[in-house]
C-alpha positions as CSV (number, residue, x, y, z in Angstrom):
1,Q,42.6,40.0,-247.8
2,G,44.4,36.5,-248.0
3,T,41.1,34.8,-247.5
4,E,39.4,36.7,-250.4
5,M,42.3,35.7,-252.7
6,E,41.9,32.1,-251.8
7,E,38.3,32.2,-252.5
8,K,38.9,33.8,-255.8
9,D,41.5,31.2,-256.6
10,Y,39.1,28.3,-255.8
11,S,36.2,29.8,-257.9
12,E,38.5,30.3,-260.9
13,T,39.8,26.7,-260.7
14,D,36.3,25.5,-260.3
15,G,35.4,27.3,-263.5
16,L,38.3,25.8,-265.3
17,S,37.3,22.3,-264.4
18,D,33.7,22.8,-265.6
19,K,35.1,23.9,-269.0
20,T,37.6,21.1,-269.4
21,T,35.5,18.2,-268.1
22,P,33.9,17.5,-271.6
23,S,37.3,17.5,-273.5
24,K,38.6,15.2,-270.7
25,T,35.9,12.7,-271.1
26,Q,36.3,12.7,-275.0
27,K,40.0,11.7,-274.6
28,S,39.6,9.1,-271.8
29,P,38.8,6.1,-274.2
30,Q,42.3,6.8,-275.9
31,K,44.0,6.5,-272.5
32,T,42.4,3.3,-271.5
33,T,44.0,1.5,-274.5
34,K,47.5,2.3,-272.9
35,K,48.2,-0.9,-271.2
36,V,50.5,-0.9,-268.2
37,K,53.5,-3.3,-268.9
38,S,53.7,-6.0,-266.3
39,A,56.3,-8.8,-265.5
40,V,55.6,-12.2,-264.2
41,C,57.4,-13.1,-260.9
42,R,58.1,-16.6,-259.6
43,V,58.8,-16.9,-255.9
44,T,60.0,-20.3,-254.5
45,L,58.5,-20.3,-250.8
46,L,60.0,-22.0,-247.8
47,D,57.7,-25.1,-248.1
48,G,59.1,-25.7,-251.6
49,S,56.0,-24.5,-253.3
50,E,56.0,-21.8,-255.9
51,Y,54.0,-18.4,-255.9
52,E,53.4,-16.8,-259.2
53,C,52.2,-13.2,-259.6
54,E,52.3,-10.2,-261.9
55,V,53.8,-6.8,-260.9
56,E,54.2,-3.6,-263.0
57,K,57.5,-3.3,-265.0
58,H,58.7,-0.4,-263.0
59,A,57.5,-1.7,-259.5
60,R,59.9,-1.6,-256.5
61,G,61.0,-4.6,-254.6
62,Q,58.5,-3.6,-251.7
63,V,55.7,-4.4,-254.0
64,L,56.5,-7.9,-254.7
65,F,57.5,-8.5,-251.1
66,D,54.2,-7.2,-249.9
67,L,52.3,-9.5,-252.3
68,V,54.2,-12.5,-251.1
69,C,53.6,-11.7,-247.4
70,E,49.9,-11.1,-248.2
71,H,49.8,-14.6,-249.9
72,L,51.4,-16.1,-246.9
73,N,49.2,-14.2,-244.2
74,L,52.5,-13.0,-242.7
75,L,52.4,-9.9,-240.4
76,E,55.8,-10.0,-238.9
77,K,57.6,-9.2,-242.2
78,D,60.7,-7.7,-240.9
79,Y,62.6,-11.0,-240.5
80,F,62.1,-12.0,-244.1
81,G,63.3,-11.0,-247.6
82,L,63.5,-12.0,-251.2
83,T,66.7,-13.2,-252.8
84,F,67.6,-13.7,-256.6
85,C,70.8,-14.9,-258.4
86,D,72.7,-12.7,-260.7
87,S,74.4,-13.8,-263.9
88,D,77.4,-15.0,-261.8
89,S,75.0,-17.3,-259.7
90,Q,75.7,-14.9,-256.8
91,K,72.9,-14.7,-254.2
92,N,71.5,-11.0,-253.8
93,W,68.9,-9.6,-251.5
94,L,66.2,-7.7,-253.4
95,D,66.2,-4.1,-252.3
96,P,62.7,-3.2,-251.5
97,S,63.4,0.6,-252.2
98,K,64.7,0.1,-255.7
99,E,63.0,-0.9,-258.9
100,I,63.1,-4.6,-259.6
101,K,64.2,-4.2,-263.2
102,K,67.2,-2.2,-262.2
103,Q,68.4,-5.1,-259.9
104,I,67.8,-8.0,-262.3
105,R,69.5,-7.1,-265.5
106,S,68.8,-10.1,-267.5
107,G,66.9,-13.5,-267.3
108,P,63.5,-14.4,-265.7
109,W,62.2,-12.7,-262.5
110,N,62.7,-15.8,-260.3
111,F,63.1,-15.3,-256.5
112,A,63.3,-17.1,-253.2
113,F,61.5,-16.2,-250.0
114,T,63.8,-16.7,-246.9
115,V,64.6,-15.5,-243.5
116,K,66.9,-12.5,-243.5
117,F,67.2,-11.7,-239.9
118,Y,67.2,-14.7,-237.5
119,P,65.4,-13.4,-234.1
120,P,68.0,-14.0,-231.2
121,D,65.0,-15.0,-229.0
122,P,62.2,-16.7,-231.2
123,A,59.9,-16.9,-228.2
124,Q,59.3,-13.2,-228.5
125,L,57.6,-13.8,-232.0
126,T,53.9,-13.1,-231.6
127,E,52.5,-15.2,-234.4
128,D,52.5,-18.9,-234.8
129,I,52.9,-18.6,-238.6
130,T,56.2,-16.6,-238.2
131,R,57.6,-19.5,-236.0
132,Y,56.4,-22.0,-238.6
133,Y,58.4,-20.2,-241.5
134,L,61.4,-19.8,-239.2
135,C,61.3,-23.5,-238.5
136,L,61.0,-24.3,-242.3
137,Q,64.1,-22.1,-242.9
138,L,66.1,-23.6,-240.1
139,R,65.3,-27.1,-241.3
140,A,66.6,-26.2,-244.8
141,D,69.8,-24.7,-243.1
142,I,70.3,-28.0,-241.3
143,I,69.7,-30.2,-244.3
144,T,72.1,-28.2,-246.6
145,G,74.8,-28.1,-243.8
146,R,74.5,-24.4,-243.4
147,L,73.7,-24.9,-239.7
148,P,75.9,-27.7,-238.4
149,C,74.7,-30.1,-235.7
150,S,76.0,-33.0,-233.6
151,F,74.1,-36.3,-233.8
152,V,72.2,-35.4,-230.5
153,T,71.0,-32.3,-231.8
154,H,70.0,-33.6,-235.2
155,A,67.9,-36.2,-233.4
156,L,66.3,-33.8,-231.0
157,L,65.5,-31.2,-233.7
158,G,64.3,-34.0,-236.1
159,S,61.9,-35.4,-233.3
160,Y,60.2,-32.1,-232.7
161,A,60.0,-31.6,-236.5
162,V,58.1,-35.0,-236.8
163,Q,55.8,-34.0,-233.8
164,A,55.0,-30.7,-235.6
165,E,54.4,-32.5,-238.9
166,L,52.8,-35.8,-238.0
167,G,51.4,-35.1,-234.5
168,D,51.3,-37.8,-231.8
169,Y,52.8,-41.1,-232.4
170,D,50.1,-43.7,-233.4
171,G,51.1,-47.3,-233.4
172,E,48.4,-48.2,-236.0
173,E,49.3,-45.4,-238.4
174,H,53.0,-45.1,-237.8
175,L,54.5,-48.4,-238.9
176,G,58.1,-49.4,-239.5
177,N,60.6,-46.7,-240.4
178,Y,57.7,-43.9,-240.8
179,V,60.2,-41.0,-240.8
180,S,62.4,-42.2,-243.6
181,E,60.6,-39.9,-246.2
182,L,61.4,-36.9,-244.1
183,R,64.9,-34.9,-244.2
184,F,66.7,-34.1,-241.1
185,A,70.4,-34.0,-241.8
186,P,72.8,-33.7,-244.8
187,N,74.0,-37.3,-244.3
188,Q,71.0,-39.0,-242.8
189,T,71.5,-42.4,-241.3
190,R,69.1,-45.3,-240.2
191,E,70.6,-44.8,-236.7
192,L,69.5,-41.1,-236.6
193,E,66.0,-42.1,-237.9
194,E,65.7,-44.6,-235.2
195,R,66.7,-42.3,-232.5
196,I,64.1,-39.6,-233.8
197,M,61.4,-42.2,-233.7
198,E,62.3,-43.1,-230.0
199,L,62.0,-39.4,-228.9
200,H,58.9,-38.7,-231.0
201,K,57.0,-41.6,-229.2
202,T,57.5,-39.6,-225.8
203,Y,55.9,-36.4,-227.0
204,R,52.1,-37.5,-226.7
205,G,49.9,-34.5,-226.2
206,M,52.4,-31.9,-227.6
207,T,50.7,-29.6,-230.1
208,P,52.5,-28.7,-233.3
209,G,52.9,-25.2,-232.1
210,E,54.6,-26.3,-228.9
211,A,56.8,-28.6,-230.9
212,E,57.9,-25.7,-233.1
213,I,58.8,-23.6,-229.9
214,H,60.8,-26.5,-228.5
215,F,62.6,-26.8,-231.9
216,L,63.4,-23.0,-232.0
217,E,64.6,-23.0,-228.3
218,N,67.2,-25.7,-229.2
219,A,68.1,-24.4,-232.5
220,K,68.9,-20.8,-231.2
221,K,71.5,-22.3,-229.0
222,L,73.6,-23.6,-232.0
223,S,76.8,-21.6,-232.6
224,M,76.0,-21.0,-236.2
225,Y,72.4,-20.0,-235.7
226,G,71.5,-17.1,-237.8
227,V,75.2,-16.5,-239.0
228,D,75.4,-15.4,-242.7
229,L,78.8,-16.5,-244.0
230,H,80.8,-14.7,-246.7
231,H,84.1,-15.6,-248.2
232,A,86.9,-13.1,-247.4
233,K,90.6,-12.6,-247.0
234,D,92.3,-11.1,-244.0
235,S,95.0,-8.3,-244.2
236,E,97.6,-10.9,-245.0
237,G,95.6,-12.5,-247.9
238,I,94.6,-15.6,-245.9
239,D,91.2,-17.1,-246.7
240,I,88.7,-16.5,-243.8
241,M,85.0,-16.6,-243.6
242,L,83.1,-13.4,-242.3
243,G,80.0,-14.2,-240.3
244,V,77.3,-11.6,-239.8
245,C,74.6,-12.2,-237.2
246,A,72.4,-10.5,-234.5
247,N,75.3,-10.3,-232.1
248,G,78.0,-8.9,-234.3
249,L,80.7,-9.8,-236.7
250,L,82.4,-13.3,-236.4
251,I,85.8,-14.3,-238.1
252,Y,86.3,-18.0,-239.0
253,R,89.4,-19.7,-240.3
254,D,89.4,-23.4,-241.2
255,R,85.8,-23.7,-239.7
256,L,87.1,-22.3,-236.2
257,R,86.0,-19.0,-234.8
258,I,89.2,-16.9,-234.4
259,N,87.6,-13.5,-233.6
260,R,84.3,-11.9,-232.6
261,F,83.4,-8.2,-232.8
262,A,80.2,-7.4,-230.9
263,W,78.0,-4.7,-232.4
264,P,78.4,-2.3,-229.3
265,K,82.2,-2.6,-229.7
266,I,82.1,-1.6,-233.3
267,L,82.2,2.3,-233.8
268,K,82.3,2.4,-237.7
269,I,82.5,0.0,-240.6
270,S,83.8,1.6,-243.9
271,Y,84.8,0.3,-247.1
272,K,87.0,1.1,-250.1
273,R,86.3,-0.9,-253.2
274,S,86.5,-4.5,-251.8
275,N,88.3,-3.7,-248.8
276,F,86.4,-3.5,-245.5
277,Y,87.6,-1.6,-242.3
278,I,86.2,-2.0,-238.8
279,K,86.8,0.6,-236.3
280,I,86.7,-0.8,-232.7
281,R,86.3,1.1,-229.4
282,P,89.7,2.0,-227.8
283,G,90.8,-0.5,-225.3
284,E,89.0,-3.5,-227.0
């Protein structure tokens, strides 16, 4: 009996659609005049260039993020994200699951494409292009001082960056201080540039891809690699910095790390207004 009912339902709806088709086609020209409202988005990419596109006014963050990744031929998307500055010039991550217009209350839709999650072992990345963008992000982190380095590390990472960008040293092409136009450190000195050139000359035969892998292998060893710092106060009201990274939560005071909570040791993180509480495993 159920099957007969189903068949009857189908035939009735079929009949309906036949009757309504002509009136639908009459109304369709009216519908096409209704234009979908769109917004212009400008995204600053990791190489400093700008990507511009249009998205629907009600689009979620994921739509824009996917457009940017498609433009960059990026498949390993999970490490990256889009940021924007709010009216207080505070950096925010664009939530992919929410509408963009509900996150940016005023001003133009300007974003930056950046690394959100730094892989603990960059060698496990499968695509060269992903490593390339991670290198660009780390170079920016080093230049801005977000990722502090010693002179020796600045020179080493700088030399790999030169090999990746300029290729093998060529005595006829690379004359004088041929790296002075490139940025390697917040306070770049002639001494640093000379050391970078010395090292670069020894890398003959190293491909740009290999140079990037060497760059990443050394950068990941830095104590502040992938640490996202936030201003905070401890329970006594003393200024501290709270670092969030792949390994756990790090507490800094006066640039010194005073505590570390590895993720497996943390049972629960809760918050009430602007107070955060961390529950640690007993005996830790």
